[in-house]
N, CA and C atoms as a LAMMPS dump frame, in Angstrom:
ITEM: TIMESTEP
0
ITEM: NUMBER OF ATOMS
606
ITEM: BOX BOUNDS ff ff ff
-5.0000000000000000e+02 5.0000000000000000e+02
-5.0000000000000000e+02 5.0000000000000000e+02
-5.0000000000000000e+02 5.0000000000000000e+02
ITEM: ATOMS id mol type element x y z
1 1 1 N 193.865 -409.04 -135.765
2 1 2 C 195.135 -409.36 -136.469
3 1 3 C 195.679 -408.702 -137.823
4 2 1 N 196.535 -408.154 -137.345
5 2 2 C 197.108 -407.598 -139.37
6 2 3 C 196.925 -408.446 -140.066
7 3 1 N 196.609 -408.593 -141.884
8 3 2 C 196.607 -408.915 -143.004
9 3 3 C 198.179 -409.629 -143.152
10 4 1 N 198.35 -410.752 -143.303
11 4 2 C 199.438 -411.4 -143.779
12 4 3 C 199.632 -410.737 -145.068
13 5 1 N 200.616 -409.894 -145.868
14 5 2 C 201.264 -409.881 -147.418
15 5 3 C 201.003 -411.195 -148.569
16 6 1 N 200.599 -410.902 -149.413
17 6 2 C 200.476 -411.548 -150.35
18 6 3 C 202.417 -411.369 -151.173
19 7 1 N 203.016 -411.821 -151.086
20 7 2 C 204.118 -412.072 -151.919
21 7 3 C 203.919 -411.626 -153.449
22 8 1 N 203.638 -412.464 -153.946
23 8 2 C 203.352 -412.869 -154.977
24 8 3 C 202.052 -411.777 -155.431
25 9 1 N 201.331 -411.255 -154.964
26 9 2 C 200.15 -410.137 -155.512
27 9 3 C 201.067 -409.13 -155.477
28 10 1 N 202.172 -408.972 -154.412
29 10 2 C 202.609 -407.535 -154.399
30 10 3 C 203.889 -407.101 -155.175
31 11 1 N 204.363 -408.637 -155.537
32 11 2 C 205.068 -408.628 -156.896
33 11 3 C 204.734 -407.991 -158.372
34 12 1 N 203.45 -408.53 -158.287
35 12 2 C 202.843 -408.218 -159.397
36 12 3 C 202.614 -407.108 -159.681
37 13 1 N 201.974 -406.505 -158.121
38 13 2 C 201.498 -404.966 -158.609
39 13 3 C 202.75 -404.209 -159.064
40 14 1 N 204.244 -404.74 -158.235
41 14 2 C 205.297 -403.9 -159.142
42 14 3 C 205.313 -403.964 -160.285
43 15 1 N 205.275 -405.181 -160.856
44 15 2 C 206.204 -405.271 -161.855
45 15 3 C 204.635 -404.786 -163.213
46 16 1 N 203.968 -404.456 -162.975
47 16 2 C 202.169 -404.029 -163.378
48 16 3 C 202.728 -402.66 -163.476
49 17 1 N 202.78 -401.991 -162.433
50 17 2 C 203.325 -400.839 -162.279
51 17 3 C 204.495 -400.397 -163.254
52 18 1 N 205.665 -401.365 -163.186
53 18 2 C 206.731 -401.064 -163.98
54 18 3 C 206.249 -400.418 -165.017
55 19 1 N 205.281 -401.622 -165.733
56 19 2 C 205.263 -401.896 -167.356
57 19 3 C 204.685 -400.803 -167.856
58 20 1 N 203.642 -400.277 -166.76
59 20 2 C 202.64 -399.177 -167.246
60 20 3 C 204.419 -397.771 -167.208
61 21 1 N 204.951 -397.636 -166.726
62 21 2 C 205.847 -396.593 -166.239
63 21 3 C 207.073 -396.859 -167.957
64 22 1 N 207.366 -398.228 -168.461
65 22 2 C 207.641 -398.341 -169.692
66 22 3 C 206.951 -398.046 -170.498
67 23 1 N 205.691 -398.797 -170.652
68 23 2 C 205.537 -398.484 -171.981
69 23 3 C 204.922 -396.696 -172.296
70 24 1 N 204.9 -396.458 -170.826
71 24 2 C 204.261 -394.572 -171.595
72 24 3 C 205.78 -394.079 -170.937
73 25 1 N 207.356 -394.107 -170.984
74 25 2 C 207.762 -393.15 -170.599
75 25 3 C 209.071 -393.608 -171.02
76 26 1 N 209.069 -394.759 -171.42
77 26 2 C 210.477 -395.558 -171.912
78 26 3 C 211.532 -396.208 -170.65
79 27 1 N 211.961 -397.471 -170.785
80 27 2 C 212.716 -398.26 -169.898
81 27 3 C 213.692 -397.259 -168.876
82 28 1 N 214.256 -396.07 -169.274
83 28 2 C 214.976 -395.277 -168.795
84 28 3 C 214.343 -394.437 -167.628
85 29 1 N 212.962 -394.394 -167.74
86 29 2 C 212.178 -394.101 -166.502
87 29 3 C 211.832 -394.973 -165.656
88 30 1 N 212.027 -395.927 -165.676
89 30 2 C 211.625 -396.941 -164.153
90 30 3 C 212.568 -396.959 -163.513
91 31 1 N 212.534 -395.888 -162.758
92 31 2 C 213.239 -395.941 -161.661
93 31 3 C 212.701 -396.145 -160.299
94 32 1 N 212.948 -396.612 -159.19
95 32 2 C 212.583 -396.953 -157.925
96 32 3 C 211.122 -396.006 -157.001
97 33 1 N 211.706 -394.787 -157.926
98 33 2 C 210.539 -393.681 -157.711
99 33 3 C 209.459 -394.223 -158.233
100 34 1 N 210.063 -393.771 -159.242
101 34 2 C 208.429 -393.366 -160.301
102 34 3 C 208.141 -395.117 -159.758
103 35 1 N 208.562 -396.197 -160.385
104 35 2 C 207.449 -397.582 -159.927
105 35 3 C 206.66 -397.547 -158.638
106 36 1 N 207.476 -396.503 -158.021
107 36 2 C 206.335 -397.056 -156.377
108 36 3 C 205.454 -395.924 -156.781
109 37 1 N 205.842 -394.651 -157.121
110 37 2 C 204.757 -393.965 -157.2
111 37 3 C 203.472 -394.355 -157.935
112 38 1 N 203.719 -395.267 -159.273
113 38 2 C 203.277 -395.915 -160.071
114 38 3 C 202.309 -396.619 -159.243
115 39 1 N 202.837 -397.415 -158.692
116 39 2 C 201.963 -398.698 -157.775
117 39 3 C 201.551 -398.07 -156.434
118 40 1 N 201.447 -396.817 -156.2
119 40 2 C 200.906 -396.516 -155.016
120 40 3 C 201.116 -397.24 -153.777
121 41 1 N 202.632 -397.667 -153.785
122 41 2 C 203.407 -397.756 -152.743
123 41 3 C 204.976 -396.612 -152.238
124 42 1 N 205.476 -396.98 -151.374
125 42 2 C 206.597 -396.564 -151.107
126 42 3 C 207.996 -397.405 -151.723
127 43 1 N 208.757 -396.567 -152.352
128 43 2 C 210.188 -397.352 -152.317
129 43 3 C 211.135 -398.221 -151.923
130 44 1 N 210.637 -397.788 -150.267
131 44 2 C 211.418 -399.19 -149.421
132 44 3 C 210.526 -400.392 -149.957
133 45 1 N 209.386 -400.133 -149.904
134 45 2 C 208.43 -401.86 -150.289
135 45 3 C 208.973 -401.686 -151.628
136 46 1 N 209.59 -401.191 -152.837
137 46 2 C 209.881 -401.923 -153.542
138 46 3 C 211.339 -402.584 -153.886
139 47 1 N 212.269 -401.899 -152.807
140 47 2 C 213.514 -402.307 -152.854
141 47 3 C 213.307 -403.694 -151.843
142 48 1 N 212.283 -403.583 -150.686
143 48 2 C 211.773 -404.834 -150.218
144 48 3 C 212.173 -406.598 -151.148
145 49 1 N 211.28 -405.745 -152.013
146 49 2 C 210.639 -407.268 -153.158
147 49 3 C 211.974 -407.157 -154.073
148 50 1 N 212.39 -406.139 -154.343
149 50 2 C 213.69 -406.087 -155.825
150 50 3 C 214.656 -405.362 -155.08
151 51 1 N 215.689 -405.539 -155.185
152 51 2 C 216.814 -405.332 -154.264
153 51 3 C 217.718 -403.995 -155.396
154 52 1 N 217.891 -404.514 -156.712
155 52 2 C 218.515 -403.166 -157.579
156 52 3 C 217.407 -403.31 -158.33
157 53 1 N 217.951 -401.61 -159.294
158 53 2 C 216.918 -401.897 -160.702
159 53 3 C 216.88 -402.991 -161.524
160 54 1 N 217.733 -403.535 -161.699
161 54 2 C 218.073 -404.5 -162.364
162 54 3 C 216.766 -405.608 -162.504
163 55 1 N 216.953 -405.873 -160.655
164 55 2 C 216.229 -407.245 -160.684
165 55 3 C 214.454 -407.218 -161.112
166 56 1 N 214.174 -405.421 -160.551
167 56 2 C 212.955 -405.152 -161.08
168 56 3 C 212.739 -405.155 -162.936
169 57 1 N 213.707 -404.403 -163.27
170 57 2 C 213.804 -404.671 -164.412
171 57 3 C 213.497 -406.131 -165.198
172 58 1 N 213.934 -407.103 -164.933
173 58 2 C 214.332 -408.443 -165.042
174 58 3 C 213.241 -409.189 -165.043
175 59 1 N 212.007 -408.9 -163.17
176 59 2 C 210.831 -409.408 -163.388
177 59 3 C 209.725 -408.621 -163.78
178 60 1 N 209.897 -407.874 -164.258
179 60 2 C 209.071 -407.411 -165.657
180 60 3 C 208.898 -407.7 -166.656
181 61 1 N 210.244 -407.772 -167.287
182 61 2 C 210.336 -408.594 -168.644
183 61 3 C 209.685 -409.892 -168.714
184 62 1 N 210.044 -410.746 -167.6
185 62 2 C 209.512 -412.049 -167.032
186 62 3 C 208.246 -412.019 -167.192
187 63 1 N 207.255 -411.131 -166.451
188 63 2 C 206.043 -410.981 -166.568
189 63 3 C 205.725 -410.998 -167.69
190 64 1 N 205.844 -410.114 -168.696
191 64 2 C 205.245 -409.595 -169.699
192 64 3 C 205.64 -411.14 -170.874
193 65 1 N 206.33 -411.633 -170.699
194 65 2 C 206.995 -412.784 -171.685
195 65 3 C 205.755 -414.227 -171.223
196 66 1 N 205.677 -414.154 -169.416
197 66 2 C 204.335 -414.808 -169.092
198 66 3 C 203.451 -414.692 -169.942
199 67 1 N 202.619 -413.51 -169.738
200 67 2 C 201.23 -413.117 -170.154
201 67 3 C 201.359 -413.327 -171.451
202 68 1 N 202.386 -413.487 -172.269
203 68 2 C 202.176 -413.219 -174.071
204 68 3 C 202.469 -415.16 -173.561
205 69 1 N 203.034 -415.744 -172.661
206 69 2 C 202.423 -417.836 -172.752
207 69 3 C 201.279 -417.742 -172.636
208 70 1 N 201.021 -417.31 -171.486
209 70 2 C 199.566 -417.276 -171.537
210 70 3 C 198.445 -417.304 -172.872
211 71 1 N 198.952 -416.098 -173.437
212 71 2 C 197.901 -415.976 -174.371
213 71 3 C 197.933 -416.994 -175.779
214 72 1 N 199.234 -417.092 -175.549
215 72 2 C 199.505 -418.656 -176.914
216 72 3 C 198.73 -419.647 -176.435
217 73 1 N 199.031 -419.921 -175.164
218 73 2 C 198.267 -421.256 -174.767
219 73 3 C 196.747 -421.36 -174.868
220 74 1 N 195.94 -420.271 -174.696
221 74 2 C 194.595 -419.916 -175.137
222 74 3 C 193.947 -419.445 -175.981
223 75 1 N 195.236 -419.041 -177.195
224 75 2 C 194.672 -419.057 -178.411
225 75 3 C 194.441 -420.347 -178.802
226 76 1 N 195.937 -421.153 -178.991
227 76 2 C 195.683 -422.808 -178.896
228 76 3 C 194.924 -423.304 -178.689
229 77 1 N 194.374 -423.166 -177.741
230 77 2 C 193.472 -424.271 -176.954
231 77 3 C 191.859 -424.22 -177.949
232 78 1 N 191.221 -422.687 -178.683
233 78 2 C 190.815 -422.663 -179.442
234 78 3 C 190.757 -423.354 -180.602
235 79 1 N 192.2 -423.844 -181.199
236 79 2 C 192.103 -424.732 -182.622
237 79 3 C 191.542 -426.231 -182.442
238 80 1 N 191.39 -426.841 -181.61
239 80 2 C 190.7 -428.295 -181.718
240 80 3 C 191.49 -429.031 -181.119
241 81 1 N 191.71 -430.374 -181.222
242 81 2 C 192.583 -431.68 -181.09
243 81 3 C 193.615 -431.218 -181.976
244 82 1 N 193.094 -431.094 -183.116
245 82 2 C 194.774 -432.481 -184.147
246 82 3 C 194.588 -430.394 -184.628
247 83 1 N 195.12 -429.276 -184.313
248 83 2 C 195.238 -428.247 -185.121
249 83 3 C 196.12 -428.728 -186.572
250 84 1 N 196.232 -428.122 -187.601
251 84 2 C 197.347 -428.09 -188.371
252 84 3 C 198.697 -427.364 -188.52
253 85 1 N 199.551 -427.939 -188.778
254 85 2 C 200.819 -426.566 -188.157
255 85 3 C 200.795 -425.182 -188.557
256 86 1 N 199.771 -425.456 -189.819
257 86 2 C 199.913 -424.174 -190.601
258 86 3 C 199.007 -423.069 -189.351
259 87 1 N 198.093 -423.806 -188.963
260 87 2 C 196.427 -422.787 -188.042
261 87 3 C 197.704 -422.493 -186.741
262 88 1 N 198.327 -423.83 -186.088
263 88 2 C 199.372 -423.082 -184.75
264 88 3 C 200.21 -422.177 -185.303
265 89 1 N 201.105 -422.316 -186.194
266 89 2 C 202.395 -421.54 -186.341
267 89 3 C 201.315 -419.944 -186.215
268 90 1 N 200.071 -419.226 -187.144
269 90 2 C 199.581 -418.222 -187.315
270 90 3 C 199.086 -417.863 -186.219
271 91 1 N 197.909 -418.898 -185.204
272 91 2 C 197.748 -418.261 -183.725
273 91 3 C 198.736 -417.903 -182.946
274 92 1 N 199.705 -418.495 -183.625
275 92 2 C 201.288 -417.808 -182.788
276 92 3 C 201.347 -416.89 -182.879
277 93 1 N 202.02 -416.604 -184.221
278 93 2 C 202.356 -415.351 -185.008
279 93 3 C 201.171 -413.653 -184.401
280 94 1 N 199.889 -414.731 -184.874
281 94 2 C 199.119 -413.619 -184.345
282 94 3 C 198.961 -413.006 -182.979
283 95 1 N 199.079 -413.533 -181.853
284 95 2 C 199.816 -413.128 -180.655
285 95 3 C 200.565 -412.65 -180.476
286 96 1 N 201.654 -412.398 -181.525
287 96 2 C 202.78 -411.694 -181.534
288 96 3 C 202.954 -410.076 -181.956
289 97 1 N 201.115 -409.917 -182.423
290 97 2 C 201.094 -408.75 -183.176
291 97 3 C 200.722 -407.514 -182.291
292 98 1 N 200.365 -406.51 -181.966
293 98 2 C 199.716 -405.529 -180.798
294 98 3 C 198.217 -405.045 -181.68
295 99 1 N 197.811 -405.767 -181.499
296 99 2 C 196.158 -405.9 -182.232
297 99 3 C 195.178 -405.479 -181.271
298 100 1 N 195.967 -405.322 -180.066
299 100 2 C 194.812 -404.656 -179.2
300 100 3 C 195.765 -403.846 -177.526
301 101 1 N 194.953 -403.352 -177.339
302 101 2 C 195.861 -402.504 -176.103
303 101 3 C 196.643 -402.819 -175.128
304 102 1 N 196.445 -404.272 -174.834
305 102 2 C 197.169 -405.117 -173.824
306 102 3 C 198.168 -405.29 -174.787
307 103 1 N 198.455 -405.987 -176.073
308 103 2 C 199.625 -406.474 -176.526
309 103 3 C 200.355 -405.566 -177.104
310 104 1 N 199.551 -404.086 -177.533
311 104 2 C 200.642 -403.203 -178.008
312 104 3 C 201.217 -402.52 -176.622
313 105 1 N 200.731 -402.396 -175.557
314 105 2 C 201.617 -401.852 -174.514
315 105 3 C 202.726 -402.938 -174.128
316 106 1 N 202.766 -404.255 -174.057
317 106 2 C 203.771 -405.209 -174.394
318 106 3 C 204.839 -404.816 -175.259
319 107 1 N 204.265 -404.814 -176.577
320 107 2 C 205.101 -404.907 -177.316
321 107 3 C 206.12 -403.964 -177.332
322 108 1 N 205.715 -402.575 -176.815
323 108 2 C 206.198 -401.79 -176.539
324 108 3 C 207.714 -401.597 -175.45
325 109 1 N 206.838 -402.405 -174.588
326 109 2 C 207.903 -402.574 -173.254
327 109 3 C 208.838 -403.522 -173.684
328 110 1 N 208.274 -405.054 -174.579
329 110 2 C 209.713 -405.696 -175.343
330 110 3 C 210.813 -404.855 -175.662
331 111 1 N 209.907 -403.895 -176.909
332 111 2 C 211.171 -403.395 -177.421
333 111 3 C 212.471 -402.264 -177.06
334 112 1 N 211.243 -401.83 -175.95
335 112 2 C 212.717 -401.106 -174.694
336 112 3 C 213.62 -401.79 -174.299
337 113 1 N 212.875 -402.802 -173.866
338 113 2 C 214.3 -404.318 -173.447
339 113 3 C 214.981 -404.651 -174.571
340 114 1 N 214.752 -404.54 -175.497
341 114 2 C 215.636 -405.006 -176.773
342 114 3 C 216.665 -403.763 -177.493
343 115 1 N 216.287 -402.51 -176.793
344 115 2 C 216.907 -401.267 -176.925
345 115 3 C 218.139 -401.342 -176.068
346 116 1 N 217.54 -401.19 -175.007
347 116 2 C 218.288 -401.272 -173.877
348 116 3 C 219.778 -402.503 -173.5
349 117 1 N 219.241 -403.297 -173.994
350 117 2 C 220.262 -404.31 -174.166
351 117 3 C 221.357 -404.053 -175.059
352 118 1 N 221.324 -402.8 -175.922
353 118 2 C 222.356 -402.463 -176.607
354 118 3 C 223.144 -401.289 -176.151
355 119 1 N 222.683 -400.48 -174.516
356 119 2 C 223.492 -399.085 -174.316
357 119 3 C 222.849 -399.767 -172.722
358 120 1 N 222.519 -400.288 -171.802
359 120 2 C 222.031 -400.302 -170.454
360 120 3 C 222.925 -401.052 -170.128
361 121 1 N 223.173 -401.104 -169
362 121 2 C 223.908 -401.422 -168.229
363 121 3 C 223.241 -402.34 -167.265
364 122 1 N 221.692 -401.861 -167.132
365 122 2 C 221.007 -402.729 -166.443
366 122 3 C 220.101 -403.967 -167.091
367 123 1 N 220.103 -403.871 -168.564
368 123 2 C 219.888 -404.85 -169.261
369 123 3 C 220.802 -405.908 -170.079
370 124 1 N 220.955 -407.157 -170.289
371 124 2 C 222.001 -407.788 -171.32
372 124 3 C 221.356 -408.046 -172.177
373 125 1 N 221.866 -408.691 -173.599
374 125 2 C 221.458 -409.075 -174.545
375 125 3 C 220.757 -410.178 -174.497
376 126 1 N 221.407 -411.246 -173.575
377 126 2 C 221.024 -412.331 -173.028
378 126 3 C 220.017 -412.571 -171.737
379 127 1 N 219.328 -411.556 -171.886
380 127 2 C 217.917 -411.35 -170.824
381 127 3 C 216.849 -411.161 -171.94
382 128 1 N 216.946 -410.845 -172.576
383 128 2 C 215.902 -410.55 -173.808
384 128 3 C 216.077 -411.909 -175.101
385 129 1 N 216.577 -412.741 -175.051
386 129 2 C 216.591 -413.833 -176.086
387 129 3 C 216.061 -415.116 -175.808
388 130 1 N 215.543 -415.284 -174.533
389 130 2 C 214.643 -416.742 -174.595
390 130 3 C 213.58 -417.012 -174.937
391 131 1 N 212.317 -415.889 -175.186
392 131 2 C 211.685 -415.765 -175.351
393 131 3 C 211.369 -416.185 -177.278
394 132 1 N 212.474 -415.495 -177.782
395 132 2 C 212.512 -415.404 -178.912
396 132 3 C 213.22 -417.234 -179.669
397 133 1 N 213.712 -417.103 -178.635
398 133 2 C 214.334 -418.583 -179.339
399 133 3 C 213.262 -419.766 -178.878
400 134 1 N 212.929 -419.289 -177.977
401 134 2 C 211.202 -420.482 -177.81
402 134 3 C 210.819 -420.542 -178.795
403 135 1 N 210.009 -418.976 -179.011
404 135 2 C 209.149 -418.671 -180.501
405 135 3 C 209.934 -419.645 -181.524
406 136 1 N 211.243 -419.615 -181.871
407 136 2 C 211.797 -420.294 -183.149
408 136 3 C 211.564 -421.876 -183.247
409 137 1 N 212.174 -422.229 -181.676
410 137 2 C 211.675 -423.922 -181.245
411 137 3 C 210.539 -424.08 -182.071
412 138 1 N 209.137 -423.709 -181.348
413 138 2 C 208.053 -423.761 -181.113
414 138 3 C 207.985 -424.13 -182.359
415 139 1 N 207.938 -422.717 -183.555
416 139 2 C 207.403 -422.874 -185.195
417 139 3 C 208.455 -423.841 -185.99
418 140 1 N 210.087 -424.032 -185.198
419 140 2 C 210.313 -424.855 -186.414
420 140 3 C 209.969 -426.23 -186.269
421 141 1 N 209.264 -426.519 -185.546
422 141 2 C 208.502 -428.03 -184.615
423 141 3 C 207.642 -427.89 -185.719
424 142 1 N 206.833 -426.704 -185.647
425 142 2 C 205.676 -427.169 -186.555
426 142 3 C 206.077 -427.38 -188.272
427 143 1 N 206.847 -426.389 -188.294
428 143 2 C 207.151 -426.627 -190.24
429 143 3 C 207.813 -428.096 -190.093
430 144 1 N 208.665 -428.747 -189.303
431 144 2 C 209.049 -430.206 -189.724
432 144 3 C 207.695 -430.881 -189.633
433 145 1 N 206.724 -430.97 -189.37
434 145 2 C 205.432 -431.482 -188.627
435 145 3 C 204.577 -431.24 -190.442
436 146 1 N 204.816 -430.273 -190.724
437 146 2 C 204.243 -429.593 -192.146
438 146 3 C 204.991 -430.225 -193.165
439 147 1 N 205.93 -430.243 -193.365
440 147 2 C 207.086 -431.223 -194.289
441 147 3 C 207.387 -432.093 -194.213
442 148 1 N 206.956 -432.842 -193.297
443 148 2 C 207.14 -434.631 -193.067
444 148 3 C 208.683 -434.554 -192.482
445 149 1 N 209.091 -433.669 -192.163
446 149 2 C 210.476 -433.495 -191.53
447 149 3 C 211.28 -433.545 -192.892
448 150 1 N 210.779 -433.646 -193.679
449 150 2 C 211.986 -433.788 -194.663
450 150 3 C 213.124 -432.388 -194.916
451 151 1 N 212.601 -431.744 -194.762
452 151 2 C 213.495 -430.293 -194.965
453 151 3 C 215.229 -430.759 -193.239
454 152 1 N 214.523 -431.123 -192.666
455 152 2 C 215.686 -431.376 -192.108
456 152 3 C 215.723 -430.52 -190.523
457 153 1 N 216.294 -430.389 -189.244
458 153 2 C 216.012 -429.453 -188.551
459 153 3 C 216.623 -428.235 -188.525
460 154 1 N 218.234 -428.277 -189.169
461 154 2 C 218.595 -426.778 -189.47
462 154 3 C 217.673 -425.983 -190.511
463 155 1 N 217.134 -426.866 -191.46
464 155 2 C 216.12 -425.619 -192.206
465 155 3 C 215.378 -425.46 -191.916
466 156 1 N 213.957 -425.955 -190.916
467 156 2 C 213.176 -425.315 -190.258
468 156 3 C 213.605 -424.669 -189.61
469 157 1 N 214.703 -424.665 -188.511
470 157 2 C 215.287 -423.235 -187.424
471 157 3 C 215.328 -422.274 -188.386
472 158 1 N 216.007 -422.132 -189.444
473 158 2 C 216.237 -421.019 -190.234
474 158 3 C 215.106 -420.506 -190.455
475 159 1 N 214.362 -421.17 -190.864
476 159 2 C 213 -420.936 -191.876
477 159 3 C 212.117 -420.333 -190.504
478 160 1 N 212.225 -420.618 -189.616
479 160 2 C 211.662 -420.411 -188.068
480 160 3 C 211.769 -419.074 -187.741
481 161 1 N 213.475 -419.109 -187.558
482 161 2 C 213.836 -417.693 -187.744
483 161 3 C 213.685 -416.711 -188.313
484 162 1 N 213.517 -416.609 -190.161
485 162 2 C 212.718 -415.567 -190.718
486 162 3 C 211.856 -415.402 -190.479
487 163 1 N 210.564 -416.544 -189.699
488 163 2 C 209.405 -416.259 -189.886
489 163 3 C 208.879 -415.148 -188.507
490 164 1 N 209.921 -415.482 -187.344
491 164 2 C 210.057 -415.001 -185.87
492 164 3 C 210.068 -413.344 -186.531
493 165 1 N 211.434 -413.081 -187.639
494 165 2 C 211.938 -411.555 -187.66
495 165 3 C 210.269 -411.218 -188.323
496 166 1 N 210.172 -411.525 -189.426
497 166 2 C 209.617 -411 -189.858
498 166 3 C 208.034 -410.655 -189.622
499 167 1 N 207.551 -411.274 -188.702
500 167 2 C 206.415 -410.486 -187.952
501 167 3 C 206.966 -409.69 -187.295
502 168 1 N 208.063 -409.886 -186.252
503 168 2 C 208.234 -409.376 -185.277
504 168 3 C 208.28 -407.128 -186.333
505 169 1 N 209.038 -407.28 -187.546
506 169 2 C 208.75 -406.415 -187.984
507 169 3 C 207.277 -405.814 -188.433
508 170 1 N 206.779 -406.763 -188.538
509 170 2 C 204.999 -406.494 -188.824
510 170 3 C 204.715 -405.922 -187.684
511 171 1 N 204.974 -406.212 -186.35
512 171 2 C 204.32 -405.705 -185.253
513 171 3 C 205.313 -404.515 -184.985
514 172 1 N 206.693 -403.944 -185.1
515 172 2 C 206.942 -402.786 -185.569
516 172 3 C 206.036 -401.503 -186.281
517 173 1 N 205.899 -402.698 -187.208
518 173 2 C 205.331 -401.261 -188.522
519 173 3 C 203.713 -401.005 -187.499
520 174 1 N 203.286 -402.231 -187.058
521 174 2 C 201.528 -401.877 -186.552
522 174 3 C 201.316 -400.75 -185.69
523 175 1 N 202.959 -400.422 -184.531
524 175 2 C 203.03 -399.766 -183.438
525 175 3 C 203.018 -398.341 -184.176
526 176 1 N 203.609 -398.187 -185.174
527 176 2 C 203.487 -396.911 -185.848
528 176 3 C 202.903 -396.189 -186.697
529 177 1 N 201.556 -397.495 -187.688
530 177 2 C 201.243 -397.441 -188.993
531 177 3 C 200.006 -397.932 -188.736
532 178 1 N 198.653 -397.201 -188.354
533 178 2 C 197.432 -397.724 -188.185
534 178 3 C 196.665 -398.333 -188.896
535 179 1 N 197.27 -397.852 -190.494
536 179 2 C 196.772 -398.297 -191.745
537 179 3 C 197.039 -399.619 -192.341
538 180 1 N 198.732 -400.327 -191.129
539 180 2 C 198.824 -401.657 -191.678
540 180 3 C 198.272 -402.568 -191.131
541 181 1 N 197.328 -402.392 -190.034
542 181 2 C 196.098 -403.06 -189.99
543 181 3 C 195.356 -403.909 -189.95
544 182 1 N 194.581 -403.169 -191.706
545 182 2 C 193.617 -403.842 -192.114
546 182 3 C 194.426 -404.913 -193.123
547 183 1 N 195.952 -404.858 -193.163
548 183 2 C 196.322 -405.988 -193.95
549 183 3 C 197.152 -407.036 -193.526
550 184 1 N 197.247 -406.804 -192.01
551 184 2 C 197.692 -407.961 -190.897
552 184 3 C 197.379 -409.536 -191.599
553 185 1 N 196.227 -409.989 -191.553
554 185 2 C 195.649 -410.718 -192.03
555 185 3 C 196.502 -411.032 -193.397
556 186 1 N 196.484 -410.401 -194.573
557 186 2 C 197.131 -410.707 -195.718
558 186 3 C 198.692 -411.191 -195.475
559 187 1 N 198.744 -410.011 -195.068
560 187 2 C 200.527 -410.082 -194.701
561 187 3 C 200.801 -411.628 -194.057
562 188 1 N 200.185 -411.895 -193.18
563 188 2 C 200.624 -413.082 -192.403
564 188 3 C 200.577 -414.552 -193.369
565 189 1 N 199.472 -414.239 -194.445
566 189 2 C 199.042 -415.688 -195.215
567 189 3 C 199.776 -415.318 -196.002
568 190 1 N 200.708 -414.627 -196.57
569 190 2 C 201.059 -414.611 -198.148
570 190 3 C 202.75 -414.913 -197.221
571 191 1 N 203.256 -414.39 -195.744
572 191 2 C 204.221 -415.105 -195.465
573 191 3 C 204.21 -416.815 -195.35
574 192 1 N 203.154 -417.016 -194.59
575 192 2 C 202.964 -418.404 -194.532
576 192 3 C 203.161 -419.048 -195.875
577 193 1 N 202.429 -418.682 -196.679
578 193 2 C 202.229 -419.278 -197.863
579 193 3 C 204.133 -419.692 -198.564
580 194 1 N 204.348 -418.512 -198.476
581 194 2 C 205.889 -418.835 -199.143
582 194 3 C 206.896 -419.154 -198.232
583 195 1 N 206.922 -419.436 -196.959
584 195 2 C 208.091 -420.409 -195.89
585 195 3 C 206.784 -421.618 -195.603
586 196 1 N 205.735 -422.164 -195.94
587 196 2 C 205.107 -423.196 -196.059
588 196 3 C 204.652 -424.428 -196.693
589 197 1 N 203.399 -423.436 -197.517
590 197 2 C 203.281 -423.965 -198.449
591 197 3 C 203.955 -424.627 -199.536
592 198 1 N 204.723 -423.029 -200.069
593 198 2 C 205.353 -423.627 -201.215
594 198 3 C 207.275 -424.524 -200.928
595 199 1 N 207.566 -424.738 -199.826
596 199 2 C 208.246 -425.714 -199.558
597 199 3 C 208.173 -427.056 -199.427
598 200 1 N 206.809 -427.106 -198.795
599 200 2 C 205.935 -428.398 -199.1
600 200 3 C 205.856 -428.662 -200.503
601 201 1 N 205.584 -428.187 -201.582
602 201 2 C 205.217 -428.496 -202.832
603 201 3 C 206.496 -428.606 -203.36
604 202 1 N 207.91 -427.687 -202.993
605 202 2 C 209.141 -428.227 -203.524
606 202 3 C 209.564 -429.524 -202.981
């Protein structure tokens, strides 16, 4: 009896191949042919699961974001039952940084999507904004906890945007500056000192 296809596994095989192609050669290189070759399957099979290049790319982006969410959950689970807001924010920010091979690859992939949103017809800006918006909301919630809600929702959201933007910039630096890795912890703590502790004192 022929083995039935595991469709979720096949989709994951294809998006994993697309991630490797994008991380190595750029988003423009992620064609049906290159992804199929990387996955070791036929072009026809890639087209069966994803009818257009845009669908392949969006599914790949979603897979990267889902894996990041898994890492966030795993990191937060190590903090104990009632972590302080600063601990939660620091854990989230740490997972945003390309400190190992997996996160480095995914950072490159996400950067490729953000750049493509400016020029490629296959990626729209709105396709890339869901994860950053979620991060801003999660960090803003922790800021309100840390400040006893005194700063208000809008202020917390603005500060959360600055924190995410600052950490994203640090992630870019880590991709090209090996020496920056030694300063990561210090830089994160300085950012949180300014954005959390000082605001609480004020």
